[in-house]
TIMI-2910 file (N, C-alpha, C, CB; in pm, 1 decimal, decimal comma, always signed):
<rs>
+----------+----------+----------+----------+----------+----------+----------+----------+----------+----------+----------+----------+------+
!      n_x !      n_y !      n_z !     ca_x !     ca_y !     ca_z !      c_x !      c_y !      c_z !     cb_x !     cb_y !     cb_z ! resn !
+----------+----------+----------+----------+----------+----------+----------+----------+----------+----------+----------+----------+------+
!  -6084,7 !  +3568,7 !  -8186,4 !  -6115,9 !  +3575,9 !  -8270,0 !  -6195,7 !  +3716,1 !  -8344,2 !  -6155,7 !  +3478,9 !  -8255,3 !  Unk !
!  -6207,7 !  +3802,7 !  -8447,0 !  -6333,0 !  +3900,5 !  -8436,0 !  -6458,8 !  +3862,6 !  -8471,9 !  -6318,2 !  +4010,7 !  -8509,7 !  Unk !
!  -6533,5 !  +3955,9 !  -8493,6 !  -6677,3 !  +3953,1 !  -8561,7 !  -6688,2 !  +3898,7 !  -8653,7 !  -6733,0 !  +4053,7 !  -8596,1 !  Unk !
!  -6613,9 !  +3981,8 !  -8767,8 !  -6636,7 !  +3978,1 !  -8876,8 !  -6530,0 !  +3860,6 !  -8898,1 !  -6633,0 !  +4110,2 !  -8945,2 !  Unk !
!  -6472,2 !  +3775,6 !  -8841,5 !  -6396,7 !  +3669,9 !  -8923,4 !  -6544,0 !  +3534,4 !  -8827,8 !  -6150,6 !  +3654,8 !  -8871,2 !  Unk !
!  -6604,0 !  +3613,1 !  -8736,0 !  -6699,9 !  +3480,6 !  -8696,8 !  -6845,3 !  +3475,6 !  -8803,6 !  -6759,3 !  +3500,9 !  -8507,4 !  Unk !
!  -6851,2 !  +3622,4 !  -8889,0 !  -6929,6 !  +3634,4 !  -8966,4 !  -6878,0 !  +3595,3 !  -9123,7 !  -6973,4 !  +3757,4 !  -8939,5 !  Unk !
!  -6774,3 !  +3584,5 !  -9108,3 !  -6745,2 !  +3464,7 !  -9251,9 !  -6716,8 !  +3381,6 !  -9261,3 !  -6680,9 !  +3463,8 !  -9334,1 !  Unk !
!  -6692,6 !  +3280,1 !  -9156,1 !  -6699,7 !  +3147,2 !  -9171,0 !  -6903,0 !  +3172,9 !  -9139,0 !  -6571,4 !  +3038,7 !  -9038,3 !  Unk !
!  -6966,6 !  +3201,1 !  -9110,0 !  -7110,3 !  +3131,9 !  -9026,1 !  -7112,6 !  +3141,6 !  -9215,7 !  -7262,4 !  +3247,2 !  -8866,9 !  Unk !
!  -7090,8 !  +3233,5 !  -9252,0 !  -7109,4 !  +3239,7 !  -9462,8 !  -7061,4 !  +3155,2 !  -9518,9 !  -7040,2 !  +3354,1 !  -9559,6 !  Unk !
!  -6981,8 !  +3085,3 !  -9469,7 !  -6898,9 !  +3018,6 !  -9563,6 !  -6955,4 !  +2879,3 !  -9532,0 !  -6732,7 !  +3040,3 !  -9544,8 !  Unk !
!  -7006,2 !  +2837,8 !  -9352,1 !  -7105,0 !  +2759,0 !  -9388,6 !  -7178,3 !  +2714,5 !  -9408,5 !  -7121,1 !  +2734,1 !  -9390,5 !  Unk !
!  -7284,2 !  +2863,9 !  -9422,3 !  -7375,7 !  +2840,5 !  -9513,4 !  -7341,4 !  +2809,8 !  -9649,0 !  -7448,4 !  +2934,5 !  -9513,0 !  Unk !
!  -7326,5 !  +2829,9 !  -9694,4 !  -7262,2 !  +2769,7 !  -9821,5 !  -7238,5 !  +2597,9 !  -9839,0 !  -7117,3 !  +2839,4 !  -9828,3 !  Unk !
!  -7158,1 !  +2568,0 !  -9736,6 !  -7171,6 !  +2431,6 !  -9716,5 !  -7268,8 !  +2372,9 !  -9697,3 !  -7118,4 !  +2395,7 !  -9642,9 !  Unk !
!  -7355,0 !  +2467,9 !  -9590,0 !  -7514,5 !  +2383,1 !  -9600,1 !  -7575,8 !  +2441,9 !  -9724,5 !  -7637,0 !  +2415,2 !  -9453,5 !  Unk !
!  -7574,3 !  +2476,5 !  -9768,8 !  -7644,8 !  +2527,6 !  -9958,8 !  -7598,7 !  +2353,2 ! -10040,2 !  -7492,3 !  +2735,3 ! -10080,6 !  Unk !
!  -7483,8 !  +2395,1 ! -10041,2 !  -7379,4 !  +2204,4 ! -10148,9 !  -7474,1 !  +2126,4 ! -10064,2 !  -7125,8 !  +2130,3 ! -10103,3 !  Unk !
!  -7468,1 !  +2073,7 !  -9967,6 !  -7515,3 !  +1968,3 !  -9854,0 !  -7723,6 !  +1949,5 !  -9902,7 !  -7471,8 !  +2070,0 !  -9640,3 !  Unk !
!  -7764,8 !  +2092,7 !  -9879,1 !  -7853,8 !  +2024,6 !  -9908,0 !  -7902,6 !  +1988,8 ! -10065,1 !  -7934,3 !  +2078,7 !  -9838,6 !  Unk !
!  -7817,9 !  +2093,7 ! -10162,8 !  -7878,2 !  +1973,4 ! -10315,6 !  -7838,0 !  +1860,6 ! -10350,6 !  -7858,4 !  +2014,1 ! -10451,3 !  Unk !
!  -7696,6 !  +1792,7 ! -10263,4 !  -7691,3 !  +1643,9 ! -10262,3 !  -7794,2 !  +1581,5 ! -10201,3 !  -7580,2 !  +1595,7 ! -10203,4 !  Unk !
!  -7794,5 !  +1619,9 ! -10072,9 !  -7985,0 !  +1507,3 ! -10034,4 !  -8038,0 !  +1507,7 ! -10146,7 !  -8138,1 !  +1579,5 !  -9916,6 !  Unk !
!  -8061,1 !  +1673,7 ! -10156,6 !  -8208,7 !  +1680,7 ! -10291,7 !  -8195,3 !  +1617,4 ! -10390,5 !  -8245,9 !  +1814,5 ! -10368,9 !  Unk !
!  -8065,9 !  +1552,6 ! -10456,8 !  -8063,4 !  +1513,6 ! -10571,3 !  -8023,9 !  +1387,0 ! -10533,6 !  -7990,4 !  +1586,7 ! -10664,0 !  Unk !
!  -7986,3 !  +1275,2 ! -10408,2 !  -8023,7 !  +1164,4 ! -10372,7 !  -8050,4 !  +1091,5 ! -10481,1 !  -8115,6 !  +1170,2 ! -10292,6 !  Unk !
!  -8176,2 !  +1063,5 ! -10563,8 !  -8268,7 !  +1013,5 ! -10634,5 !  -8247,1 !  +1026,6 ! -10752,1 !  -8372,6 !  +1050,3 ! -10610,3 !  Unk !
!  -8197,4 !  +1136,9 ! -10797,9 !  -8177,5 !  +1146,7 ! -10901,7 !  -8045,2 !  +1056,6 ! -11024,2 !  -8176,3 !  +1267,0 ! -10876,5 !  Unk !
!  -8060,3 !  +1036,1 ! -11107,3 !  -7994,9 !   +927,2 ! -11199,1 !  -7884,7 !   +990,5 ! -11256,1 !  -8087,4 !   +868,3 ! -11314,4 !  Unk !
!  -7759,1 !   +951,8 ! -11205,1 !  -7643,6 !  +1014,4 ! -11251,1 !  -7576,8 !  +1164,3 ! -11178,2 !  -7680,9 !  +1035,9 ! -11393,1 !  Unk !
!  -7671,0 !  +1158,7 ! -11074,1 !  -7593,4 !  +1274,5 ! -11037,5 !  -7496,7 !  +1289,5 ! -10946,2 !  -7660,0 !  +1352,9 ! -11007,5 !  Unk !
!  -7397,0 !  +1369,7 ! -10991,5 !  -7232,9 !  +1395,7 ! -10965,6 !  -7210,3 !  +1490,1 ! -10784,1 !  -7165,2 !  +1529,7 ! -11135,9 !  Unk !
!  -7241,1 !  +1449,9 ! -10626,0 !  -7232,0 !  +1573,0 ! -10552,2 !  -7121,9 !  +1686,0 ! -10540,8 !  -7245,9 !  +1535,1 ! -10443,4 !  Unk !
!  -7153,8 !  +1754,6 ! -10505,8 !  -7046,7 !  +1822,5 ! -10464,4 !  -6973,5 !  +1833,3 ! -10342,1 !  -7071,2 !  +1913,8 ! -10484,7 !  Unk !
!  -6866,0 !  +1842,3 ! -10348,4 !  -6738,7 !  +1864,4 ! -10200,3 !  -6737,2 !  +2030,5 ! -10218,8 !  -6521,5 !  +1772,1 ! -10229,3 !  Unk !
!  -6707,0 !  +2065,6 ! -10062,5 !  -6712,0 !  +2153,4 !  -9988,9 !  -6572,2 !  +2190,1 !  -9905,1 !  -6817,5 !  +2120,9 !  -9919,9 !  Unk !
!  -6506,4 !  +2238,5 !  -9937,2 !  -6387,7 !  +2313,7 !  -9850,6 !  -6348,2 !  +2421,5 !  -9790,4 !  -6313,7 !  +2319,8 !  -9891,1 !  Unk !
!  -6370,6 !  +2412,9 !  -9638,0 !  -6373,7 !  +2581,3 !  -9553,5 !  -6207,5 !  +2525,7 !  -9533,0 !  -6512,8 !  +2624,8 !  -9354,5 !  Unk !
!  -6211,0 !  +2748,3 !  -9601,3 !  -6027,2 !  +2710,4 !  -9551,8 !  -5967,0 !  +2900,2 !  -9463,8 !  -5881,2 !  +2663,1 !  -9787,8 !  Unk !
!  -5947,4 !  +2852,4 !  -9403,2 !  -5921,9 !  +2963,1 !  -9273,3 !  -5768,1 !  +3009,9 !  -9307,9 !  -5932,9 !  +2879,2 !  -9088,4 !  Unk !
!  -5781,4 !  +3189,0 !  -9369,8 !  -5652,4 !  +3216,5 !  -9379,4 !  -5604,3 !  +3361,9 !  -9303,2 !  -5625,5 !  +3213,4 !  -9527,6 !  Unk !
!  -5622,3 !  +3308,0 !  -9176,8 !  -5567,8 !  +3414,0 !  -9069,5 !  -5692,6 !  +3513,6 !  -9086,5 !  -5396,6 !  +3493,1 !  -9108,0 !  Unk !
!  -5773,4 !  +3614,0 !  -9199,5 !  -5874,8 !  +3737,0 !  -9213,7 !  -5978,2 !  +3639,7 !  -9222,6 !  -5862,0 !  +3856,0 !  -9348,6 !  Unk !
!  -6034,5 !  +3551,1 !  -9228,3 !  -6152,1 !  +3513,3 !  -9289,5 !  -6178,1 !  +3389,8 !  -9315,4 !  -6166,5 !  +3567,3 !  -9389,2 !  Unk !
!  -6300,1 !  +3338,3 !  -9324,1 !  -6294,2 !  +3166,5 !  -9399,6 !  -6326,1 !  +3205,3 !  -9488,9 !  -6380,1 !  +3030,9 !  -9363,6 !  Unk !
!  -6318,6 !  +3083,9 !  -9594,2 !  -6400,1 !  +3083,3 !  -9722,7 !  -6419,6 !  +2955,5 !  -9754,8 !  -6340,4 !  +3152,7 !  -9838,8 !  Unk !
!  -6501,3 !  +2938,5 !  -9842,1 !  -6536,4 !  +2807,8 !  -9852,0 !  -6538,7 !  +2772,4 ! -10049,6 !  -6703,7 !  +2793,0 !  -9756,2 !  Unk !
!  -6494,0 !  +2647,5 ! -10105,2 !  -6502,7 !  +2654,9 ! -10223,1 !  -6550,7 !  +2519,8 ! -10231,9 !  -6388,6 !  +2699,6 ! -10294,3 !  Unk !
!  -6572,9 !  +2533,5 ! -10342,5 !  -6713,5 !  +2360,9 ! -10399,4 !  -6593,8 !  +2321,3 ! -10520,6 !  -6967,0 !  +2423,2 ! -10519,1 !  Unk !
!  -6630,6 !  +2261,2 ! -10544,6 !  -6577,8 !  +2049,8 ! -10661,4 !  -6651,6 !  +1960,5 ! -10631,7 !  -6410,5 !  +1936,9 ! -10625,4 !  Unk !
!  -6630,7 !  +1987,6 ! -10764,8 !  -6752,8 !  +1845,3 ! -10846,0 !  -6649,1 !  +1764,2 ! -10749,6 !  -6759,7 !  +1788,7 ! -11088,1 !  Unk !
!  -6728,4 !  +1644,8 ! -10659,8 !  -6692,4 !  +1519,0 ! -10637,2 !  -6642,8 !  +1452,5 ! -10775,9 !  -6809,3 !  +1447,8 ! -10571,8 !  Unk !
!  -6579,2 !  +1339,5 ! -10737,8 !  -6464,6 !  +1241,6 ! -10857,5 !  -6574,0 !  +1160,3 ! -10936,6 !  -6328,6 !  +1100,7 ! -10766,1 !  Unk !
!  -6594,3 !  +1125,0 ! -11000,6 !  -6741,1 !  +1097,6 ! -11100,9 !  -6667,6 !   +916,6 ! -11073,7 !  -6754,0 !  +1199,5 ! -11339,2 !  Unk !
!  -6769,1 !   +829,9 ! -11042,9 !  -6751,5 !   +693,3 ! -11017,3 !  -6795,6 !   +604,4 ! -11069,6 !  -6772,5 !   +665,0 ! -10930,2 !  Unk !
!  -6853,7 !   +668,9 ! -11248,2 !  -6943,1 !   +614,8 ! -11348,9 !  -7005,8 !   +543,0 ! -11350,4 !  -6918,4 !   +587,0 ! -11423,0 !  Unk !
!  -7078,2 !   +580,7 ! -11178,7 !  -7259,7 !   +510,4 ! -11154,3 !  -7335,6 !   +612,6 ! -11257,8 !  -7349,7 !   +535,4 ! -10945,2 !  Unk !
!  -7411,1 !   +514,7 ! -11282,5 !  -7537,3 !   +539,1 ! -11346,0 !  -7672,0 !   +611,9 ! -11266,2 !  -7574,4 !   +405,2 ! -11390,7 !  Unk !
!  -7626,1 !   +543,9 ! -11096,3 !  -7754,6 !   +632,0 ! -10988,1 !  -7648,1 !   +780,1 ! -10944,0 !  -7814,4 !   +501,8 ! -10784,9 !  Unk !
!  -7729,7 !   +780,8 ! -10803,9 !  -7672,7 !   +934,8 ! -10737,6 !  -7574,8 !   +854,3 ! -10697,3 !  -7760,6 !  +1041,5 ! -10607,3 !  Unk !
!  -7446,7 !   +965,0 ! -10755,5 !  -7361,3 !   +910,6 ! -10667,6 !  -7334,6 !  +1007,0 ! -10482,6 !  -7219,2 !   +905,9 ! -10774,1 !  Unk !
!  -7449,5 !  +1045,3 ! -10449,4 !  -7415,7 !  +1125,3 ! -10293,0 !  -7415,1 !  +1007,1 ! -10156,7 !  -7568,0 !  +1261,1 ! -10254,2 !  Unk !
!  -7301,6 !  +1023,5 ! -10087,6 !  -7322,1 !   +994,5 !  -9988,6 !  -7374,4 !   +990,7 !  -9916,6 !  -7295,6 !  +1001,7 !  -9962,9 !  Unk !
!  -7523,7 !   +984,7 !  -9879,9 !  -7622,6 !   +996,3 !  -9775,5 !  -7564,9 !  +1044,8 !  -9595,9 !  -7692,6 !   +838,2 !  -9781,5 !  Unk !
!  -7427,4 !   +916,5 !  -9592,1 !  -7343,7 !   +922,3 !  -9526,2 !  -7288,7 !  +1033,3 !  -9422,4 !  -7286,8 !   +895,2 !  -9597,2 !  Unk !
!  -7214,9 !  +1030,2 !  -9520,1 !  -7100,5 !  +1189,1 !  -9533,1 !  -7200,7 !  +1326,8 !  -9535,5 !  -6989,7 !  +1195,7 !  -9723,8 !  Unk !
!  -7302,1 !  +1285,8 !  -9598,9 !  -7359,7 !  +1450,2 !  -9629,9 !  -7428,1 !  +1495,9 !  -9474,1 !  -7512,9 !  +1454,1 !  -9781,8 !  Unk !
!  -7540,7 !  +1364,1 !  -9430,6 !  -7540,0 !  +1381,6 !  -9296,8 !  -7484,0 !  +1454,6 !  -9153,3 !  -7527,5 !  +1309,2 !  -9292,9 !  Unk !
!  -7330,2 !  +1342,8 !  -9157,9 !  -7210,0 !  +1386,2 !  -9128,7 !  -7197,5 !  +1550,2 !  -9101,1 !  -7127,6 !  +1339,4 !  -9238,6 !  Unk !
!  -7231,5 !  +1603,2 !  -9246,4 !  -7114,8 !  +1709,3 !  -9239,9 !  -7254,3 !  +1821,1 !  -9167,0 !  -7014,1 !  +1764,1 !  -9437,9 !  Unk !
!  -7397,5 !  +1786,9 !  -9197,5 !  -7497,8 !  +1819,3 !  -9186,2 !  -7510,1 !  +1891,8 !  -9025,1 !  -7573,7 !  +1705,1 !  -9226,8 !  Unk !
!  -7450,4 !  +1745,3 !  -8936,7 !  -7418,8 !  +1822,6 !  -8812,4 !  -7327,9 !  +1907,0 !  -8746,2 !  -7418,5 !  +1767,2 !  -8752,1 !  Unk !
!  -7221,8 !  +1834,3 !  -8824,1 !  -7097,8 !  +1923,0 !  -8827,8 !  -7072,7 !  +2088,9 !  -8835,7 !  -7040,4 !  +1878,5 !  -8932,7 !  Unk !
!  -7163,3 !  +2103,7 !  -8921,5 !  -7147,9 !  +2230,3 !  -9015,5 !  -7282,0 !  +2310,2 !  -8907,5 !  -7190,2 !  +2195,3 !  -9233,4 !  Unk !
!  -7368,7 !  +2237,0 !  -8794,3 !  -7478,6 !  +2317,9 !  -8744,6 !  -7356,1 !  +2363,1 !  -8612,2 !  -7656,6 !  +2219,2 !  -8701,2 !  Unk !
!  -7321,7 !  +2261,3 !  -8582,5 !  -7255,6 !  +2295,5 !  -8368,4 !  -7169,0 !  +2362,8 !  -8459,4 !  -7162,6 !  +2135,4 !  -8206,2 !  Unk !
!  -7086,6 !  +2381,9 !  -8568,1 !  -7014,0 !  +2491,3 !  -8630,1 !  -7093,8 !  +2658,4 !  -8625,6 !  -6993,0 !  +2436,0 !  -8789,2 !  Unk !
!  -7230,5 !  +2640,2 !  -8665,8 !  -7254,1 !  +2733,0 !  -8714,3 !  -7324,1 !  +2815,3 !  -8541,2 !  -7346,5 !  +2697,6 !  -8861,9 !  Unk !
!  -7371,9 !  +2726,6 !  -8460,8 !  -7437,5 !  +2755,5 !  -8322,1 !  -7257,1 !  +2762,6 !  -8270,9 !  -7575,4 !  +2602,8 !  -8238,0 !  Unk !
!  -7172,9 !  +2754,9 !  -8303,3 !  -7043,4 !  +2789,7 !  -8232,5 !  -7045,0 !  +2963,8 !  -8217,3 !  -6900,1 !  +2727,5 !  -8332,3 !  Unk !
!  -7011,4 !  +2970,0 !  -8380,1 !  -7006,8 !  +3151,3 !  -8445,9 !  -7132,5 !  +3244,7 !  -8370,9 !  -7051,2 !  +3157,5 !  -8659,0 !  Unk !
!  -7273,1 !  +3153,8 !  -8383,8 !  -7339,2 !  +3241,9 !  -8330,7 !  -7320,4 !  +3315,9 !  -8205,8 !  -7428,0 !  +3197,9 !  -8329,9 !  Unk !
!  -7252,0 !  +3186,9 !  -8094,8 !  -7234,7 !  +3229,0 !  -7973,7 !  -7142,8 !  +3302,7 !  -7945,9 !  -7229,5 !  +3151,1 !  -7904,8 !  Unk !
!  -7009,3 !  +3298,4 !  -8008,6 !  -6901,6 !  +3403,1 !  -8021,9 !  -6929,2 !  +3554,0 !  -8065,2 !  -6810,6 !  +3351,6 !  -8117,7 !  Unk !
!  -7003,6 !  +3542,8 !  -8148,3 !  -7084,6 !  +3667,2 !  -8204,9 !  -7145,9 !  +3762,6 !  -8050,0 !  -7241,2 !  +3593,0 !  -8320,2 !  Unk !
!  -7275,7 !  +3659,3 !  -8031,1 !  -7339,2 !  +3714,0 !  -7836,9 !  -7171,6 !  +3766,5 !  -7789,6 !  -7421,4 !  +3509,6 !  -7679,3 !  Unk !
!  -7140,0 !  +3676,4 !  -7719,5 !  -7051,5 !  +3734,7 !  -7657,0 !  -6962,4 !  +3853,6 !  -7669,5 !  -7001,9 !  +3664,7 !  -7645,8 !  Unk !
!  -6981,7 !  +3851,8 !  -7787,0 !  -6840,8 !  +3956,1 !  -7808,5 !  -6950,0 !  +4079,6 !  -7850,4 !  -6691,7 !  +3900,4 !  -7965,8 !  Unk !
!  -7054,9 !  +4135,6 !  -7877,8 !  -7173,9 !  +4188,5 !  -7881,9 !  -7185,7 !  +4176,7 !  -7682,2 !  -7296,4 !  +4086,1 !  -8004,0 !  Unk !
!  -7211,9 !  +4130,0 !  -7615,1 !  -7277,7 !  +4166,6 !  -7505,7 !  -7117,1 !  +4225,6 !  -7397,3 !  -7387,5 !  +4011,6 !  -7445,3 !  Unk !
!  -6990,2 !  +4168,8 !  -7449,3 !  -6832,8 !  +4272,1 !  -7461,1 !  -6867,0 !  +4406,1 !  -7463,6 !  -6732,7 !  +4253,8 !  -7609,8 !  Unk !
!  -6885,9 !  +4377,7 !  -7553,8 !  -6853,4 !  +4552,3 !  -7643,7 !  -6974,2 !  +4667,3 !  -7548,1 !  -6927,1 !  +4544,1 !  -7891,2 !  Unk !
!  -7019,2 !  +4605,6 !  -7558,7 !  -7179,8 !  +4672,9 !  -7444,7 !  -7159,7 !  +4694,9 !  -7307,9 !  -7321,0 !  +4557,8 !  -7425,5 !  Unk !
!  -7082,5 !  +4590,3 !  -7253,9 !  -7046,2 !  +4616,4 !  -7128,6 !  -6888,5 !  +4723,6 !  -7144,1 !  -7030,2 !  +4454,8 !  -7047,6 !  Unk !
!  -6824,6 !  +4751,3 !  -7195,0 !  -6736,1 !  +4808,4 !  -7188,1 !  -6749,4 !  +4954,1 !  -7285,2 !  -6640,5 !  +4712,7 !  -7211,1 !  Unk !
!  -6873,9 !  +4930,2 !  -7369,3 !  -6945,5 !  +5075,7 !  -7345,6 !  -7011,8 !  +5123,9 !  -7278,8 !  -7000,3 !  +5113,6 !  -7404,3 !  Unk !
!  -7093,9 !  +5093,9 !  -7103,2 !  -7112,4 !  +5094,0 !  -7027,9 !  -7039,6 !  +5149,0 !  -6906,3 !  -7138,2 !  +5019,3 !  -7044,9 !  Unk !
!  -6930,7 !  +5089,9 !  -6914,2 !  -6870,4 !  +5120,0 !  -6820,3 !  -6771,0 !  +5254,9 !  -6874,0 !  -6806,7 !  +4991,0 !  -6768,0 !  Unk !
!  -6704,9 !  +5281,0 !  -6986,2 !  -6700,9 !  +5370,6 !  -7069,8 !  -6777,1 !  +5506,8 !  -7044,6 !  -6736,9 !  +5311,3 !  -7173,8 !  Unk !
!  -6927,6 !  +5486,3 !  -7035,5 !  -6999,0 !  +5525,3 !  -7034,7 !  -7001,8 !  +5641,0 !  -6893,2 !  -7069,5 !  +5426,1 !  -7063,2 !  Unk !
+----------+----------+----------+----------+----------+----------+----------+----------+----------+----------+----------+----------+------+
</rs>
C-alpha cells in the first residue's frame, strides 16, 4: 500500500468521522434522519460516500447511538493504522535515501 493510498484512507475516514459526529450531535433533535457513510477501496484510492438512512417515520431522532459509538471506535482504529503505516513508509524511505547517499 502506498502513502497516497493511506492518505486517501485517512481522508475518507475523516469524512466518516464528521458524519458520525453530526449524527451523535443530533441525537436529541426531533425528526433527525442520520446519514450513513460507506467506505470503498478501488485499488488506487479509498473513497467515502454518504447517504441518508431510511426514514422510519419516527418523530424523534433516528440516530442509533450503539451504531454510532461502534463506528467511532472502528474509524479511530483505522486512522491509527493508517498513520502507523505512513510513518513506517516514511522511515523506510529515509533509510533507503541514507543508504543511497
